[in-house]
N, C-alpha and C positions, 0 to 999 in steps of 0.2 A: 278355382281362379274366383277372386273375391271382386267384383263390380259395386263401386262407390257411386252413389246418386247425392249431387251434392244440393239437391232440391229437396232431400228429404231431411225433417228439421226432429232432434229429440223433443220428449215433452218439456223439458226444462228450458230449449229454446223458445218453443211457445208461450211458456209461462213468461220468459222475459220479456218478449216481445209483445205480449199481449198487456203484462199487468207490471213490467219494470223488472229490473234486478232485485235479488234478494236484498231486504234491509229498505228498499225504498217504500215510502207510505203506500202506494197503492198496492203492492207486492204483499205489504204486511197485512194490509184489510183484506187482500183476496183469502191469505192463509189463515186469516182468524176465522173467516167466514166457511173455509173448507175445513176447519177442526169441528167448527160448530156442526157441519152437517155430520161429519164421522161420528161424533160422540151422538147426535140423534139418531144414527142409524145403528150404531150399538145399542142404546137405551131400547130402542124399538125391538130389534132381534133379542134380546135379553127378555123381554116382556113378553113375547110371542113364546119363547121358549118355557117361560112360566106360567103359560096358558091364562096370561091376564090381559082384559080390555084397558084401555087408557082409563077409564072412570075407576075400575078397580084398583089401580095403581096409583091412581092419585088418591082416593081414599086410604089406602094405606100410609100414605105418607104427609098427607094432611094437606094437598093440594088440588087443583081444580083440574078438570080433564082436559080444558084448553090448554093448561099450562103444559101437561104433558104432550099435547099435540105440538105445541111449538116448537118443544125440545127436540120430539121426535122429527120434526121437518127442518130443522136446523135455523128456526126463527128466534132463539133465545138465546142470551149470553147467561149461559147458567154458571152459578157460583160453584164453588168446591162443595160447599157443604151440601148443597143442594144434590148434587151429583151423590154424594155419599149417601145422602138418605134415600135416593131413589134406588141405587144400585145394592147397597148393603140393607138398607132396613126393607126396601118395598121389595126386593127381588132376592133377596137372599145370598147375593154374591159379593165376591171382594175386590177391589180396587187396586191395582199397583200402578204407580205413575213412574214413567221413567224418563229423566232430563239428559238430552244427548248433545 
């Protein structure tokens, strides 16, 4: 027996309500911040797997520790060239980008 609760919303419905529909300025800004956070989490995870401190990674790529920290916390708008340096040169990993 399937019971439906009209008060339960999907995650996308919550996002629509809080940030507006996909494509609106507020929603785009939210999505950009969410992607920055996700990239920062990936960098942090890979850095830890490589057993490097933020300072060690920064030294490998010619950056400051504070810059690595800002990236890992999602507070930096990172360029693709910088992401490439961090992941491929600093961590010895490969980047694959997918456009959907």
